[in-house]
N, C-alpha and C positions, 0 to 999 in steps of 0.2 A: 437811420433809427437805431438807437442803442439797443443792444441785446443784453438783457440782465437774467442771470440764472439765481433763482432763490434757492438757497441751501437752508434746510430746516432739520432740526433735531426734534423727533417725535415719534409717536407709535405708528405702526404700519397702517393704522386705521385711517391716518391722515391721508395717506395716498388713496385708500380705498373710498374715502368720502369724496376725494377730488374726481376719482373715477365715476362714482355713482352721479354726481352733480352733471359731469360732462354727458353721460348716458342720458340723463333726463332732459338735458338742453336739446340734444340730437333728436330725441323721441318727440319732443314738443315742436321741432321743426326751427328751433332757433339756432343762430350761428354759434359755432364752437370757437372760442377764443383759445389759441394755443397757451398752455401753461408751461412754464419753464421751471419746474420745481424738482429739487432732489431732496428726499427725506432720508435721513439716517437715523437709526433707532436710539442711539444715544451719544452723548458728548465723547466718551472714550472711543468710539467707533469713528466719530468725525475727525479726532486728533490722529488716529492711526491711519486714516484714509487721506487726509490732507495735511501731510508732513510739511515742514518747512522746505524740504527738497522738492517735493512735489509742487509746492506753491511757487517756488523759484523756477521750476521748469515751466509753469504755466505763463509766469511773467516774462520768461525769455521768449516763449512763442509769441506772446501777445505784442511784445515790442519790436520783434524782428520779423515776424510773419511766418508763415509755413516753412517746414524745415524737414529734413530727413532725421531719423533717429540718431544716426551716426553724426551728423553735423550739430545736433543739439547736444549730444553728449560731449563733443569736443569743445563746444562753445562753453558748456557748463563745467568743464574740466572734471567730468564724472565718468566712471566705468560704463561702457556700452550696455552690458548686461543689466545694470541697475536701472539706467535710464529706460531701457525697453521694458523692464518690469513695471516701472512707474507708468510709462505711457500706456501700457496694457490695461492697468487698473484704472487710470483716469478715462480711458477711452471706454471701457465697461460702464463707467458710471455717467458719460455723457458729458464730462467736463472738457475733454478734448475731443477733436475729430481727426480720423485718419482718411486720407484721399490720396490715391495714386502714389504711394511711396513717401508721402509727407504727413506730417501731423500739423495740426493747427488749433488755436483756441478760438472759437466762435462767439465768445462772450466778451462784452465791453466791461462788465461789472459782474461780480458774485456778491450777492446780498445774504448775509447769514441771519437766521432767526432761531434763537434758543428760547424755547417754551419751558417753563418750571411746572 
């Protein structure tokens, strides 16, 4: 089954609304469907967060599978420290995953929604 992350630009209240809806579903005894959504407050933050270098990093991980940060930096021909910084930020946001010394992309697709 394909795993898709929804990337949205919007107010923090968007995430709070999703939390409240999930809370109500659980309180009513209904099944909770996992949401895979990352909301960033505005387009400038999205552009600063998901830079071309970070996107290339995610593409490299997706195409070649889990890798150490050292191997990834070598493959991308980038400085280890910069790749480490990017991996840390992408991990914080849930765009990539760290497991036992390796990093990987758990998503098959990232769908962006930009609301006005």
